[in-house]
N, C-alpha and C positions, 0 to 999 in steps of 0.2 A: 466169884468165878466158879462156875459149875464144871468140875472135872469128872471124867469117866475113863473107862478102859480105852475107848476109842478117841477120847479127847483129853489126854492127861495134862495138857497145858491150858485148858479152858479157852481155846482159840475160836471155837465155832459158835454161831448164833444158836440159841435154843430152838427146839422143834425139829421137824423132819429134816434130814440132811439132804442138801441138793447134790445129787451124784449123777453124773452124765459121762458116759464113755466117749473117748476121742475117736476120730476117724482112723481106721486101721491103716498102717503103712505110712503115716505122715512123718515129717522130720522130728517131731517130738513124741513119737510113739513110745510108750513105756514110761513116760513121765506123768506125774500127777500134779495138779495145781488146785489152789483155793482162790476164792475171789472175795475181796472186801465187800461188805454188805451195802456198798454204794453202787454196785454193778448189777444190772438186771439179769436174772436167770429166768427164762420162761417157765411159768407155772409156780414160781416161788415169790412171795412178797419181798420187795426191797425194803429193808428195815431202817437203814440209815442210822442205826445206833440209838434210836429213840422209839419207845413203844407206841407213841401216838402218830408217827409218820405212816406206817403201813395201814393204820386204821382208816386213813382218809385218802389213800392213793391206791389205784387199781393194781392188781397183780399183773406183772408184765406178761406179754404174750410172745416176746422175742428176746433173745439174748443180747446183752450189750456187745458192741463191736469187739472189744478185747476178749471177752469170753468166747465168742464165736470163732475168733481168729485162732485161739489156742486149741479149741476143740477140733477145728478143721485141720490143724497141724498134727493132731494125734494125741495131744495131752488129755488126760481124763480129769474132770472136775470132781473133787471129793467133798466140797462144802463151801458155805459162805461164812465169812469171818467177822468177828466183832470189830467195831470201829468206835472211836469217840463220837459223841452225839453229833449227827449231821456234819461230821468231819471237823467240828470246831474244837479241836484239842491237839496237844502235841506230846502228851505224856502217856496216854493209853489207859487212863483210868475212867471207866464207865460206871456210873452209880446204879444203872439199871441191870447191866449184864455182867458186871465184874471186870477185873483187870487180868488179862491173860498173863501167863507165866513167862518171864524172860528166862529161858533155859540156861543162858550164859551167865546170868547174874540174878538168881532167884529172889534175892531180897530187894531187887530194884525194879522200877517200872520198865515195860518193854518199849515205851515210846509210842506216840500216836501221830496221826489218827488211824494209821494202818496197823494198829496194834495186833489184831488177831492174825493178820496175814504174816507179819514178821514172826510172831510167836509160833505159828504153825510150821514155818520153814525152819526156824532155829531149833524147834523141838523135833525135827525129823519126820513130821507128819505128812509132808508133801515136798516135792522137789522145788517148786516155785509157787509164787502167789502174787496176785494182782493187788495193788494198792493205788491210792491217789496221792498226789503231791500238789498242794496249793502254796502253803508256807513252809513246808518241810516234812510232810506227813509220810514220805517214803524214806527220805534221807536220814531223818532222826531215828526212827526205829531200826534202820539198817546199821547205824552207828552203835546204838545201844545194845543191839542183839548180835553184833559181830557178823553181819551179812553183807553181801553185794546188793546194792540197790541203785536204781536209776530214776532220775527225773529227766524225761526227754525234752527236747526243744519244744517250747510252747507252741501249740497249733500243729505239730507234726502228725499226731495220731488222731484218729476218729474217736470222739468222746460220746458218740450216741449210745444211749442206754446207761450212761454213768451219771449219777446224781450230782448236780453242780453245787458249788459253793460260791466261788468268786471267779467267773468265767475268764477274766483277763489274766488269771494266774493258774487256773486248774489244768492239771495234766494227769494222765495215767502213768503209773510206774509199776515196777515188779522187783522181786527179791529172789535170791538164790544163795545157797550155802557155799558153793564152789564156783570158780571162774569158768569152768567148762560148761556147766549147766547154764550159768548166766549168759554165756556167749550164744548157746543154742537158742535159748528163749528170746534173747535180744534180736537175733537174726530174723526170727519169725515176726516179731511184733514191729520191728523197725523196717522189715523187708529190705535189709541191706546187710551184707557181710562187712567185717572190718577191712579197711584198706590194707594192702600188703606192707606199706611202709608206716613206721611209727612217726608221730610228730617229732620235729627236731628242735623245738624250742620249748622250754619250761619256765614259767614264771612262778616263783614262790611268793604267795601273798603275805608279805611281812605283817601287814596290819591285822590280818585274820589270825595268824599265829600268836600275835601279841594279845589279841582279844580272848584267846583261849586260856584256860588255866595253865600255869607254867608246867605242871606235871603232865598235862596232855601234850603240850608242844614238845616237851622233852621225850615223852614216850613214843611219839610219832617219828622221831628223827631217823631211826634205822630204816623204816619203810620209805621215808623221804629220800634217804641216801640211795636206796635201791632204785627208786624212780629216777633220780638224777642220772644214775648210771645207764639208763635206757635212752637218754635224750642227749643230743649233742651240745646244746647251748642252754645254760641256766642263768637266770638272774632273779634278783629279789626286787619287788615293786609293790606298792600298795594297790589293793583291788579297788578301794573306794577312797580316792583322795579327799573327798569332802567329809569323810568319816563314816564308818560302818553304822554308827548310831543314827546319822541323818538318813541313810538308806533304809534302816529299820523303821524309823518313824514314818517314812513315806509308805512303806508296805503295810504298816499297822494302821495307816489311814485308808488306803485304797481297798485292802482286803476286807476289813469289817464293814465298810460302807457297801461294798458289793454283796457281802453275805446278807446284810440287812435287806437289800433290794431283792435278793433271791428268795428269802424266806418270809418276808413281811405279810404277804397275802395269806399264807398258811397260818402264821401267828394270829393274824386278825380274825381269821375264820374259825380256827379250831382251838385256840388257846392251849397249846400243848404243854406238857410238863417238861422241865429242864432242870439240870443241875444248876446251882447258883452261878458258877463261873461261866457256864455257857449262856445263861439268860443275861448275865451282866454284860458279856461281850456283845450280844445282839443289841441290847439297849444302847450301849455306848456307840455301836455302829450307826444306830438311827440318829444320833446326835451330832454326827460329823458334818460340819458346815461345807458349803460350796467352796468357800475360800480355802479351807483346809484341803479339800479334794483337788482344787486347782494347783495348790502348792505341791502336793504330792505328785500330781501328774507331771509337773515340770522336773521334779527330781527323777522320776522314772525316765523321762526323755533324756536327761543328762546321763543317768546310769547306763542306759542302753547304748548311748554313744560311747561311753567309756569302755564298755565291753567289746564293742565293735573294733575300736582302735587297739585295745589291749590283746585281742584274740583273733588275729587274722588266721587264715588256713595254715596249718602246720604248727600252731602255737597252742599250748594248753597251760592252765593255771592250777595250782594245788593249794589246798587249805585244809584245816581240820574240819570234819563234817559237823561236829558239835564242839562247843567250848569246854565241855565237861562230860564225864561218863553219866550213865543214867542215874537220876536221883533215887533215893530209897523210896519204897512204897509207903503210902499212907502218911506223907508229910502234911503238915498244916498248910492251908491255902496261903497264909502270910509268908511262909517259907518258900513255897513253890512259885509265887508270883515273880520275884526277881530272877529265879533260875529259868523260868519260862521265857522271860524277856531276853535273857542272854542267849538261850538256845535259838529262839526265833531270830535274834539279831544276826547270828552267823549263817542263817539260812535265807535271809531276806532277799539276797541278790537273785535267787531262782525265780520267785514270783515277780520280782520287780523288772528283771531284764529278759526273762524267758530263755536263757541259755541252758544247754544240757549239762547235767552233772551226774557223775557216777561216784558213789561211796563204796570204798573197799575196806575190808577188815584191816585196821592199821596197827593196833596195839591194845594193851590192857593197862588200866590204871587201878590199882587196888583190886585187881582181879576182875574188873568190869571192862568190857570192850569200848573202844572209841574208834571211829572211822577216819580215814584219810580220803579226801575228795579230790577228784580231777574234774576240771571244768573246761569246756571248749566253746568256740563260737557257735552261733546258730547252725544247726545241721551237722555238727561234729559228733553226733551221738555214737555212731558205729566206730569212729576213731577212738573214742573214750573206752568203749567195750574192748577194743583191741589192745589198748594200753593196759587195762585191768588184767587181760589174759596174759600179756607179756610179763607183767610184774609178778603174777602168780607163778609163771614158769621160771622166772629168774630167782624166785625166793627159796 
C-alpha cells in the first residue's frame, strides 16, 4: 500500500489522479467522490485492479454512467480507487497495489472488492464513493469499515462504462459515512426520494442471525431494537428455508461460471498475471458443468420466489451484513478460505435474487465495525434509504 500526504490510507490507484469538477449548482455541489477502478473515466485507463488489464484495453473516451451522473449533480471526482483484481475478491487485499487502510480497524482488512472506495470514505478523503457489488463487494466493506452502503435492485441502474464480472448479479453501489450524505447521493443515483411513510412490517431473519458469530448477533441487538421501534409489526422468520448454505452454493456456482465467461477471451489472448486465489477461482469457474449450472439456476428461481413472497410492498427484512468483523490483515490463505466462505454465504442472496440491500453501521465487536442490513423487495431501494435515515435520526 503506497501512502502519501494526499492518500494517507492508500486508497487510490497509482499514477496521475483523475480529478474532475462537478457541475456548479447541482444537488450534490460541494461533495467529493471517488470511483472504483472498474468505472470508466474519460482520458484515464480503467485498471480493474490488475496491471495487465489496461495494457490490452483502450483508454475510455466517455465516463461511466454513474460517474457522469454524479458529476452532473455537482459532485467533484477526486480519483479512482483500488479494487481486488477484476473484482474477484471480498477481503480487499491486492498483491499488485496493496491493501488500503481500514481507518476504523487499522489491523484488519477493509473488505473488497470495493476496498479503495470504502477506505477513502472511511478515512475522510471524500464524501462518497462508487463501488460495485456482485457477491457482496459493497456490503462487505461497508460492514467492515463502519459505513452506509447500498446494493441496488439488480438491473435498476445503467451499468454502461462499468467493467463486468457476472452480469446476472452485477450492480453499481456507493458508500457514505453519514445517513444525510447517503440519502443525498442515493436520491441522485436512484432518481427517487424516499417515500413519506416507513415500511410497517419487519422480518428478522433468524437463520441469518444464527449464521453469524454469536458476538456479532449480540452486538447488533441494540440497533435491531431501535429498528423494531420504527416499525409497527415485527416477526422472526427464516430468509432461506432450504438453508443459507444451499443458496450460497448456488451463487458460488453461477457467479464463477459467469466470471469465467466474461474473462476467458482475455485470459486466452493475453495470459495475464494473477494472484493465486484469483487464478484458482477462474480455473474452478471454467470447470463448472452444465448440470451444476442448471441446478443452481433452479435454486435461484426458488430463491427469487421466496423473496417475492417474503417481501411484499411495506415489508423489509433485516440481517447481519457480515457474520464476523473484518479479519486481520495478512492471514494465511488456509485461514482466510473458510472465513471468505462464511462472508460470501451471508451475502449470497443479493446476487442470487437481485433484491436491494442497505448496510448501516450497526455495532462494534472487539473494536471492529459490523453492519446491520435491511432488505426490501425489488424496487424498494429508496424506502430502504429512508429507513436508514430514520434509524440514524432515532439513534
